[in-house]
KOLLODO-97919 format. One line per field, with one value per residue: x, y, z of N, C-alpha, C, O in turn; residue number from 0. Coordinates in pm, whole numbers, plus 50000, padded with zeros to 5 digits. Example, Ala and Ser with C-alpha at 12.3 -4.5 7.8 and 13.67 -1.06 7.14 Angstrom:
nxx [51319 / 51285]
nyy [49431 / 49775]
nzz [50780 / 50708]
caxx [51230 / 51367]
cayy [49550 / 49894]
cazz [50780 / 50714]
cxx [51320 / 51290]
cyy [49670 / 50003]
czz [50780 / 50787]
oxx [51424 / 51341]
oyy [49668 / 50114]
ozz [50846 / 50804]
k [0 / 1]
***
This chain:
nxx [16115 / 16371 / 16690 / 16780 / 16825 / 17152 / 17385 / 17583 / 17852 / 18000 / 17831 / 17623 / 17388 / 17141 / 17144 / 16977 / 16916 / 16667 / 16428 / 16191 / 15932 / 15650 / 15674 / 15913 / 16066 / 16104 / 16349 / 16224 / 15993 / 16117 / 16241 / 16015 / 15904 / 16111 / 16084 / 15855 / 15927 / 16017 / 16244 / 16339 / 16188 / 16258 / 16223 / 16285 / 16510 / 16632 / 16956 / 17238 / 17541 / 17799 / 18073 / 18392 / 18417 / 18151 / 18069 / 18248 / 18161 / 17902 / 17972 / 18110 / 17910 / 17683 / 17569 / 17521 / 17344 / 17219 / 17139 / 17101 / 16916 / 17033 / 17032 / 17081 / 17106 / 17188 / 17172 / 17102 / 17095 / 17218 / 17450 / 17516 / 17553 / 17303 / 17182 / 16914 / 16807 / 16841 / 17092 / 17392 / 17640 / 17978 / 18186 / 18453 / 18429 / 18369 / 18339 / 18219 / 18225 / 18140 / 18335 / 18211 / 17999 / 17726 / 17425 / 17285 / 17201 / 17049 / 17104 / 17198 / 17063 / 17022 / 16763 / 16613 / 16588 / 16540 / 16699 / 16934 / 16899 / 17102 / 17257 / 17375 / 17595 / 17661 / 17976 / 18262 / 18425 / 18277 / 18076 / 17978 / 17896 / 17647 / 17460 / 17125 / 16837 / 16539 / 16315 / 16392 / 16376 / 16453 / 16479 / 16587 / 16692 / 16878 / 16810 / 16838 / 16845 / 16867 / 16959 / 17120 / 17232 / 17341]
nyy [64317 / 64545 / 64675 / 65003 / 65049 / 65028 / 65203 / 65079 / 65179 / 65040 / 64850 / 65012 / 64989 / 64955 / 64783 / 64568 / 64394 / 64178 / 64063 / 63828 / 63749 / 63588 / 63371 / 63203 / 63236 / 63008 / 62970 / 63036 / 63176 / 63388 / 63514 / 63601 / 63773 / 63966 / 64085 / 64231 / 64447 / 64794 / 65061 / 65392 / 65406 / 65178 / 64840 / 64560 / 64275 / 63943 / 63957 / 63987 / 63861 / 63894 / 63929 / 63972 / 64231 / 64312 / 64115 / 64168 / 64425 / 64369 / 64211 / 64403 / 64583 / 64458 / 64249 / 63918 / 63679 / 63451 / 63207 / 63342 / 63413 / 63454 / 63571 / 63331 / 63017 / 62672 / 62481 / 62156 / 61954 / 62091 / 62171 / 62434 / 62761 / 62992 / 63318 / 63504 / 63671 / 63530 / 63526 / 63346 / 63239 / 63269 / 62980 / 63002 / 63225 / 63448 / 63291 / 63196 / 62975 / 62785 / 62566 / 62317 / 62264 / 62208 / 62188 / 61967 / 61616 / 61631 / 61664 / 61736 / 61497 / 61323 / 61360 / 61401 / 61672 / 61988 / 62218 / 62371 / 62611 / 62892 / 63031 / 63267 / 63159 / 63219 / 63269 / 63280 / 63483 / 63642 / 63560 / 63283 / 63112 / 62859 / 62569 / 62436 / 62218 / 62297 / 62337 / 62432 / 62675 / 63009 / 63289 / 63531 / 63742 / 63883 / 64182 / 64348 / 64661 / 64758 / 65042 / 65172 / 65416 / 65677]
nzz [22368 / 22288 / 22194 / 22106 / 21755 / 21610 / 21414 / 21147 / 20972 / 20782 / 20655 / 20597 / 20733 / 20994 / 21303 / 21531 / 21837 / 21902 / 22138 / 22191 / 22388 / 22536 / 22368 / 22220 / 21900 / 21619 / 21352 / 21105 / 21189 / 21328 / 21111 / 20975 / 21170 / 21179 / 20929 / 20969 / 21116 / 21126 / 21064 / 21044 / 20813 / 20673 / 20599 / 20808 / 20829 / 20897 / 21032 / 20818 / 20819 / 20663 / 20659 / 20832 / 20939 / 20984 / 21163 / 21375 / 21443 / 21544 / 21767 / 21918 / 21983 / 22084 / 22342 / 22379 / 22560 / 22526 / 22273 / 21944 / 21660 / 21321 / 20979 / 20813 / 20646 / 20622 / 20346 / 20308 / 20092 / 19884 / 19994 / 20071 / 20206 / 20258 / 20249 / 20403 / 20210 / 19981 / 19862 / 19802 / 20022 / 19954 / 19909 / 19992 / 20138 / 20419 / 20735 / 21055 / 21239 / 21530 / 21738 / 21741 / 21488 / 21474 / 21670 / 21787 / 21766 / 21541 / 21219 / 20880 / 20663 / 20877 / 20975 / 20754 / 20678 / 20511 / 20543 / 20770 / 21008 / 21102 / 21388 / 21635 / 21878 / 22208 / 22374 / 22595 / 22479 / 22299 / 22019 / 21810 / 21499 / 21483 / 21390 / 21374 / 21403 / 21208 / 21371 / 21616 / 21878 / 21976 / 22198 / 22110 / 21834 / 21563 / 21396 / 21089 / 20930 / 20623 / 20517 / 20331 / 20355 / 20585]
caxx [16215 / 16476 / 16783 / 16768 / 16915 / 17284 / 17431 / 17712 / 17890 / 18054 / 17721 / 17520 / 17266 / 17121 / 17123 / 16924 / 16894 / 16528 / 16394 / 16047 / 15879 / 15685 / 15680 / 16038 / 16045 / 16201 / 16415 / 16126 / 15910 / 16203 / 16257 / 15887 / 15896 / 16207 / 16028 / 15746 / 15986 / 16061 / 16324 / 16369 / 16116 / 16316 / 16178 / 16392 / 16534 / 16730 / 17087 / 17327 / 17676 / 17873 / 18218 / 18448 / 18387 / 18014 / 18071 / 18318 / 18070 / 17797 / 18034 / 18147 / 17794 / 17575 / 17606 / 17416 / 17359 / 17152 / 17146 / 17029 / 16907 / 17078 / 16965 / 17160 / 17067 / 17269 / 17085 / 17166 / 17114 / 17306 / 17571 / 17543 / 17501 / 17220 / 17130 / 16768 / 16767 / 16864 / 17232 / 17473 / 17768 / 18085 / 18250 / 18577 / 18397 / 18371 / 18264 / 18254 / 18166 / 18185 / 18416 / 18113 / 17916 / 17583 / 17381 / 17236 / 17211 / 16974 / 17194 / 17158 / 17060 / 16978 / 16619 / 16554 / 16552 / 16591 / 16802 / 16963 / 16918 / 17225 / 17238 / 17494 / 17612 / 17751 / 18081 / 18331 / 18489 / 18193 / 17982 / 18012 / 17785 / 17616 / 17337 / 17033 / 16720 / 16452 / 16210 / 16449 / 16331 / 16533 / 16406 / 16643 / 16735 / 16932 / 16742 / 16916 / 16768 / 16965 / 16918 / 17202 / 17282 / 17345]
cayy [64411 / 64567 / 64784 / 65094 / 65009 / 65093 / 65215 / 65024 / 65248 / 64944 / 64791 / 65115 / 64930 / 64958 / 64651 / 64561 / 64261 / 64170 / 63953 / 63808 / 63661 / 63461 / 63265 / 63213 / 63195 / 62929 / 63056 / 63083 / 63277 / 63505 / 63582 / 63670 / 63885 / 64068 / 64156 / 64320 / 64562 / 64905 / 65164 / 65498 / 65375 / 65061 / 64711 / 64478 / 64136 / 63882 / 64014 / 63917 / 63884 / 63841 / 63949 / 63989 / 64366 / 64313 / 64029 / 64243 / 64533 / 64312 / 64173 / 64524 / 64663 / 64380 / 64138 / 63816 / 63582 / 63331 / 63189 / 63447 / 63385 / 63545 / 63540 / 63236 / 62876 / 62575 / 62391 / 62025 / 61884 / 62170 / 62199 / 62577 / 62859 / 63088 / 63427 / 63519 / 63738 / 63438 / 63525 / 63233 / 63276 / 63198 / 62871 / 63051 / 63351 / 63459 / 63195 / 63213 / 62858 / 62737 / 62444 / 62215 / 62343 / 62180 / 62188 / 61840 / 61503 / 61665 / 61717 / 61703 / 61354 / 61248 / 61371 / 61440 / 61814 / 62059 / 62315 / 62393 / 62753 / 62928 / 63130 / 63299 / 63090 / 63299 / 63205 / 63377 / 63594 / 63687 / 63460 / 63210 / 63046 / 62718 / 62533 / 62348 / 62178 / 62411 / 62353 / 62490 / 62812 / 63094 / 63412 / 63652 / 63740 / 64009 / 64243 / 64446 / 64755 / 64801 / 65174 / 65216 / 65550 / 65703]
cazz [22415 / 22189 / 22214 / 21991 / 21647 / 21604 / 21275 / 21106 / 20848 / 20685 / 20578 / 20580 / 20792 / 21138 / 21360 / 21667 / 21893 / 21949 / 22227 / 22188 / 22492 / 22599 / 22268 / 22142 / 21762 / 21544 / 21253 / 21007 / 21255 / 21353 / 20983 / 20949 / 21264 / 21138 / 20812 / 21013 / 21186 / 21042 / 21129 / 20946 / 20690 / 20606 / 20652 / 20862 / 20788 / 20984 / 21002 / 20728 / 20871 / 20549 / 20668 / 20966 / 20989 / 21036 / 21283 / 21482 / 21482 / 21631 / 21895 / 21992 / 22019 / 22143 / 22427 / 22381 / 22669 / 22477 / 22129 / 21871 / 21516 / 21216 / 20853 / 20736 / 20653 / 20549 / 20270 / 20315 / 19965 / 19798 / 20071 / 20055 / 20300 / 20184 / 20332 / 20399 / 20085 / 19869 / 19819 / 19848 / 20082 / 19881 / 19985 / 20053 / 20203 / 20564 / 20817 / 21195 / 21303 / 21661 / 21727 / 21700 / 21398 / 21489 / 21809 / 21839 / 21674 / 21420 / 21117 / 20744 / 20638 / 20995 / 20995 / 20626 / 20686 / 20393 / 20580 / 20912 / 21033 / 21173 / 21493 / 21713 / 22005 / 22293 / 22452 / 22680 / 22407 / 22189 / 21972 / 21689 / 21430 / 21504 / 21319 / 21446 / 21326 / 21183 / 21471 / 21738 / 21907 / 22064 / 22227 / 22050 / 21695 / 21514 / 21282 / 21014 / 20848 / 20522 / 20468 / 20220 / 20387 / 20729]
cxx [16323 / 16565 / 16770 / 16867 / 17042 / 17334 / 17569 / 17752 / 17945 / 17944 / 17614 / 17384 / 17261 / 17095 / 17060 / 16910 / 16754 / 16513 / 16243 / 16005 / 15728 / 15701 / 15809 / 16017 / 16148 / 16258 / 16313 / 16039 / 15991 / 16223 / 16131 / 15872 / 15988 / 16153 / 15912 / 15798 / 16028 / 16142 / 16366 / 16307 / 16165 / 16269 / 16299 / 16402 / 16625 / 16869 / 17170 / 17470 / 17774 / 18024 / 18261 / 18418 / 18248 / 18006 / 18135 / 18233 / 17962 / 17855 / 18067 / 18025 / 17680 / 17632 / 17491 / 17447 / 17296 / 17169 / 17056 / 17034 / 16972 / 17017 / 17041 / 17107 / 17167 / 17173 / 17158 / 17195 / 17209 / 17442 / 17615 / 17483 / 17428 / 17164 / 16980 / 16720 / 16792 / 17006 / 17305 / 17604 / 17878 / 18153 / 18377 / 18555 / 18407 / 18286 / 18311 / 18192 / 18225 / 18265 / 18328 / 18007 / 17767 / 17550 / 17352 / 17261 / 17135 / 17067 / 17140 / 17167 / 17004 / 16826 / 16546 / 16505 / 16612 / 16703 / 16820 / 16985 / 17040 / 17193 / 17373 / 17487 / 17706 / 17859 / 18163 / 18393 / 18407 / 18090 / 18027 / 17886 / 17771 / 17483 / 17255 / 16922 / 16624 / 16342 / 16261 / 16402 / 16427 / 16459 / 16462 / 16689 / 16784 / 16853 / 16835 / 16821 / 16865 / 16924 / 16995 / 17260 / 17283 / 17215]
cyy [64425 / 64682 / 64872 / 65051 / 65094 / 65088 / 65156 / 65089 / 65153 / 64887 / 64893 / 65061 / 64961 / 64816 / 64664 / 64415 / 64262 / 64049 / 63943 / 63704 / 63678 / 63347 / 63277 / 63162 / 63095 / 63021 / 63117 / 63195 / 63404 / 63584 / 63661 / 63791 / 64000 / 64150 / 64248 / 64444 / 64668 / 65003 / 65263 / 65465 / 65252 / 64935 / 64628 / 64342 / 64075 / 63927 / 63923 / 63955 / 63823 / 63852 / 63976 / 64127 / 64373 / 64230 / 64103 / 64358 / 64480 / 64273 / 64295 / 64598 / 64589 / 64268 / 64038 / 63716 / 63449 / 63322 / 63291 / 63417 / 63495 / 63496 / 63445 / 63095 / 62793 / 62479 / 62259 / 61964 / 61959 / 62196 / 62343 / 62655 / 62966 / 63190 / 63440 / 63590 / 63653 / 63434 / 63406 / 63287 / 63199 / 63093 / 62918 / 63184 / 63341 / 63350 / 63213 / 63098 / 62834 / 62608 / 62326 / 62289 / 62320 / 62162 / 62049 / 61729 / 61529 / 61735 / 61679 / 61552 / 61273 / 61251 / 61416 / 61585 / 61889 / 62158 / 62318 / 62542 / 62776 / 63038 / 63161 / 63226 / 63173 / 63211 / 63315 / 63496 / 63637 / 63584 / 63403 / 63150 / 62903 / 62691 / 62437 / 62303 / 62295 / 62433 / 62418 / 62634 / 62881 / 63226 / 63535 / 63630 / 63880 / 64055 / 64346 / 64530 / 64812 / 64932 / 65218 / 65355 / 65568 / 65757]
czz [22308 / 22234 / 22090 / 21883 / 21643 / 21460 / 21254 / 20973 / 20741 / 20596 / 20539 / 20622 / 20940 / 21184 / 21498 / 21707 / 21953 / 22039 / 22230 / 22291 / 22494 / 22497 / 22186 / 21999 / 21711 / 21435 / 21157 / 21066 / 21285 / 21223 / 20949 / 21041 / 21220 / 21022 / 20851 / 21084 / 21085 / 21127 / 21020 / 20810 / 20615 / 20677 / 20697 / 20795 / 20892 / 20937 / 20914 / 20763 / 20771 / 20560 / 20812 / 21022 / 21050 / 21163 / 21400 / 21533 / 21578 / 21767 / 21980 / 22047 / 22087 / 22228 / 22425 / 22491 / 22632 / 22326 / 22060 / 21721 / 21433 / 21085 / 20762 / 20755 / 20574 / 20480 / 20249 / 20178 / 19871 / 19862 / 20054 / 20170 / 20220 / 20283 / 20311 / 20272 / 19961 / 19818 / 19881 / 19906 / 20008 / 19969 / 20056 / 20123 / 20355 / 20629 / 20960 / 21276 / 21442 / 21637 / 21683 / 21617 / 21415 / 21637 / 21864 / 21739 / 21544 / 21324 / 20980 / 20724 / 20755 / 21011 / 20868 / 20627 / 20566 / 20426 / 20731 / 20931 / 21121 / 21273 / 21556 / 21846 / 22091 / 22357 / 22517 / 22607 / 22286 / 22150 / 21838 / 21627 / 21477 / 21435 / 21402 / 21353 / 21312 / 21286 / 21600 / 21754 / 22003 / 22084 / 22155 / 21907 / 21656 / 21393 / 21222 / 20931 / 20745 / 20455 / 20344 / 20241 / 20538 / 20781]
oxx [16361 / 16521 / 16752 / 16982 / 17039 / 17326 / 17660 / 17691 / 17936 / 17961 / 17526 / 17282 / 17363 / 17032 / 17086 / 16894 / 16727 / 16577 / 16174 / 16040 / 15683 / 15738 / 15813 / 15957 / 16264 / 16219 / 16317 / 16013 / 15941 / 16223 / 16138 / 15834 / 15948 / 16172 / 15874 / 15722 / 16069 / 16113 / 16421 / 16366 / 16117 / 16275 / 16403 / 16317 / 16690 / 16895 / 17174 / 17514 / 17826 / 18097 / 18179 / 18397 / 18229 / 17942 / 18082 / 18232 / 17936 / 17793 / 18054 / 18036 / 17589 / 17729 / 17379 / 17562 / 17318 / 17208 / 16948 / 17141 / 16967 / 16956 / 17062 / 17067 / 17221 / 17101 / 17261 / 17308 / 17275 / 17537 / 17732 / 17377 / 17483 / 17106 / 16925 / 16606 / 16767 / 17039 / 17282 / 17669 / 17871 / 18174 / 18403 / 18652 / 18446 / 18175 / 18428 / 18117 / 18342 / 18261 / 18368 / 17931 / 17687 / 17635 / 17391 / 17333 / 17154 / 17105 / 17047 / 17265 / 16945 / 16767 / 16433 / 16395 / 16724 / 16793 / 16734 / 17081 / 17076 / 17111 / 17472 / 17386 / 17821 / 17836 / 18135 / 18411 / 18463 / 18023 / 18102 / 17783 / 17869 / 17401 / 17307 / 16916 / 16625 / 16282 / 16181 / 16391 / 16477 / 16385 / 16391 / 16719 / 16736 / 16832 / 16902 / 16729 / 16938 / 16863 / 16942 / 17329 / 17232 / 17202]
oyy [64327 / 64774 / 64820 / 65020 / 65214 / 64985 / 65179 / 65059 / 65183 / 64876 / 64864 / 65084 / 64989 / 64737 / 64760 / 64327 / 64337 / 63945 / 64038 / 63586 / 63785 / 63237 / 63354 / 63056 / 63096 / 63137 / 63237 / 63295 / 63515 / 63707 / 63774 / 63899 / 64116 / 64271 / 64336 / 64538 / 64637 / 65024 / 65224 / 65493 / 65225 / 64925 / 64628 / 64300 / 64147 / 63935 / 63801 / 64068 / 63713 / 63793 / 63998 / 64140 / 64434 / 64271 / 64102 / 64387 / 64542 / 64300 / 64290 / 64668 / 64651 / 64201 / 64070 / 63675 / 63347 / 63419 / 63324 / 63398 / 63613 / 63390 / 63477 / 63057 / 62837 / 62404 / 62252 / 61925 / 61896 / 62237 / 62373 / 62621 / 63023 / 63154 / 63391 / 63572 / 63697 / 63347 / 63371 / 63371 / 63077 / 63114 / 62876 / 63250 / 63238 / 63321 / 63242 / 63122 / 62860 / 62550 / 62247 / 62368 / 62404 / 62126 / 62018 / 61746 / 61457 / 61851 / 61599 / 61488 / 61168 / 61152 / 61463 / 61615 / 61858 / 62179 / 62274 / 62597 / 62693 / 63126 / 63091 / 63231 / 63195 / 63095 / 63433 / 63601 / 63666 / 63526 / 63466 / 63139 / 62834 / 62782 / 62367 / 62346 / 62385 / 62540 / 62455 / 62707 / 62820 / 63269 / 63635 / 63519 / 63980 / 63978 / 64422 / 64478 / 64907 / 64932 / 65293 / 65407 / 65483 / 65785]
ozz [22245 / 22303 / 21980 / 21914 / 21668 / 21393 / 21334 / 20871 / 20622 / 20474 / 20458 / 20558 / 21003 / 21113 / 21571 / 21623 / 22047 / 22019 / 22267 / 22281 / 22452 / 22537 / 22090 / 21980 / 21753 / 21427 / 21132 / 21000 / 21268 / 21226 / 20899 / 20996 / 21223 / 21016 / 20772 / 21109 / 20973 / 21244 / 20917 / 20706 / 20505 / 20799 / 20630 / 20717 / 20967 / 20817 / 20931 / 20739 / 20792 / 20481 / 20901 / 21143 / 21155 / 21260 / 21511 / 21653 / 21681 / 21870 / 22103 / 22148 / 22142 / 22192 / 22463 / 22511 / 22699 / 22261 / 22109 / 21663 / 21468 / 21082 / 20645 / 20865 / 20473 / 20546 / 20182 / 20151 / 19788 / 19795 / 20026 / 20224 / 20126 / 20386 / 20212 / 20231 / 19849 / 19738 / 19997 / 19844 / 20000 / 20089 / 20169 / 20163 / 20410 / 20584 / 20985 / 21370 / 21468 / 21529 / 21597 / 21673 / 21374 / 21718 / 21977 / 21641 / 21447 / 21344 / 20968 / 20762 / 20734 / 21056 / 20873 / 20583 / 20524 / 20344 / 20808 / 20876 / 21204 / 21247 / 21533 / 21917 / 22052 / 22389 / 22495 / 22667 / 22180 / 22237 / 21763 / 21693 / 21506 / 21422 / 21489 / 21237 / 21397 / 21289 / 21686 / 21656 / 22098 / 21997 / 22141 / 21864 / 21709 / 21299 / 21293 / 20868 / 20776 / 20348 / 20262 / 20154 / 20611 / 20900]
k [0 / 1 / 2 / 3 / 4 / 5 / 6 / 7 / 8 / 9 / 10 / 11 / 12 / 13 / 14 / 15 / 16 / 17 / 18 / 19 / 20 / 21 / 22 / 23 / 24 / 25 / 26 / 27 / 28 / 29 / 30 / 31 / 32 / 33 / 34 / 35 / 36 / 37 / 38 / 39 / 40 / 41 / 42 / 43 / 44 / 45 / 46 / 47 / 48 / 49 / 50 / 51 / 52 / 53 / 54 / 55 / 56 / 57 / 58 / 59 / 60 / 61 / 62 / 63 / 64 / 65 / 66 / 67 / 68 / 69 / 70 / 71 / 72 / 73 / 74 / 75 / 76 / 77 / 78 / 79 / 80 / 81 / 82 / 83 / 84 / 85 / 86 / 87 / 88 / 89 / 90 / 91 / 92 / 93 / 94 / 95 / 96 / 97 / 98 / 99 / 100 / 101 / 102 / 103 / 104 / 105 / 106 / 107 / 108 / 109 / 110 / 111 / 112 / 113 / 114 / 115 / 116 / 117 / 118 / 119 / 120 / 121 / 122 / 123 / 124 / 125 / 126 / 127 / 128 / 129 / 130 / 131 / 132 / 133 / 134 / 135 / 136 / 137 / 138 / 139 / 140 / 141 / 142 / 143 / 144 / 145 / 146 / 147 / 148 / 149]
***
């Protein structure tokens, strides 16, 4: 199930919230699913929420009731946030972490995991970033179609 993609003039991309049932995807699978989607001839990717304008756009246009994957991972050994396209999020750049940045006891160093995928965690006034172990599965994920034009 998906809501029709909505255009964001700031990023020149379309965004949609996808829900895949009955098999909820982990981050890696959601990223693969996103790349199989097309809109207006453009291949999708997990959404890259690089700034407050994009985050505010998503909050204004989508209501999430459950955790939803985005295209960001925290690489433990490098201590860097990396977008699905390989770009590194600047250390002093935009961040929208929940009060508790990780979901469970599974954290960097605790289970010898290479990265922790990031997702949106819903709360009463929108949603925030939170990280989890790479095996965690959620039914929804944000897809971005970077058209570069309207």
